[in-house]
C-alpha positions in Angstrom: 13.3 -21.4 16.3 12.1 -19.9 13.7 14.4 -17.8 11.6 12.9 -14.9 9.4 14.7 -14.6 5.9 14.5 -11.2 4.6 14.3 -10.4 0.8 16.4 -7.8 -0.7 14.1 -5.1 -0.7 13.3 -5.5 3.1 17.2 -5.5 3.6 17.4 -2.2 1.8 15.1 -0.5 4.0 16.3 -1.9 7.0 19.8 -0.5 6.1 18.2 3.1 5.4 16.5 3.0 8.8 19.9 3.6 10.3 19.9 7.0 8.5 16.6 7.8 10.7 17.9 9.8 13.7 14.8 12.0 14.6 10.9 11.7 14.4 10.7 13.9 11.6 12.9 12.2 9.6 11.0 9.0 10.3 7.7 11.2 9.6 9.6 11.9 5.9 10.4 8.2 5.0 6.9 7.0 5.8 5.1 9.5 3.8 7.7 8.8 0.9 6.7 5.3 1.3 3.2 6.0 1.3 3.3 8.1 -1.5 4.9 5.4 -3.5 2.1 2.9 -3.1 -0.6 5.1 -3.2 1.2 6.2 -6.9 1.1 2.3 -7.8 -2.5 1.9 -6.8 -3.4 4.7 -8.8 -1.8 3.2 -11.7 -3.4 -0.2 -11.4 -6.9 1.6 -11.0 -5.9 3.4 -13.9 -5.1 0.2 -15.8 -8.0 -1.3 -14.5 -10.3 1.5 -16.0 -8.8 1.6 -19.0 -9.4 -2.4 -19.5 -13.0 -2.1 -18.9 -12.6 -3.8 -15.9 -14.1 -0.9 -13.4 -16.2 1.7 -14.5 -18.7 4.1 -13.1 -21.4 1.2 -12.8 -19.1 -0.9 -10.6 -17.6 1.9 -8.6 -21.5 3.0 -8.1 -21.5 -0.8 -6.4 -18.8 0.0 -3.7 -21.2 2.5 -2.0 -24.0 -0.2 -1.4 -21.4 -2.7 -0.6 -21.9 -4.1 3.3 -19.3 -6.4 4.1 -19.2 -7.4 7.3 -17.5 -10.0 9.9 -19.8 -12.8 10.7 -19.7 -12.5 14.6 -20.7 -15.7 16.7 
């Protein structure tokens, strides 16, 4: 049998889940978590832009990017 070891952040989220007592509360928690990760992603994009690792030319290349999963 495999055991799962939770890190401190996962344990904290599990503890917080005991306070989620309605679908509305769950929706609010999901939005808060989503907003957090969106903010983190935006910070990283800003950092890449400021360092020159991301620029308008690279962004334009994303529009032509066609990555597909090869199927047999």
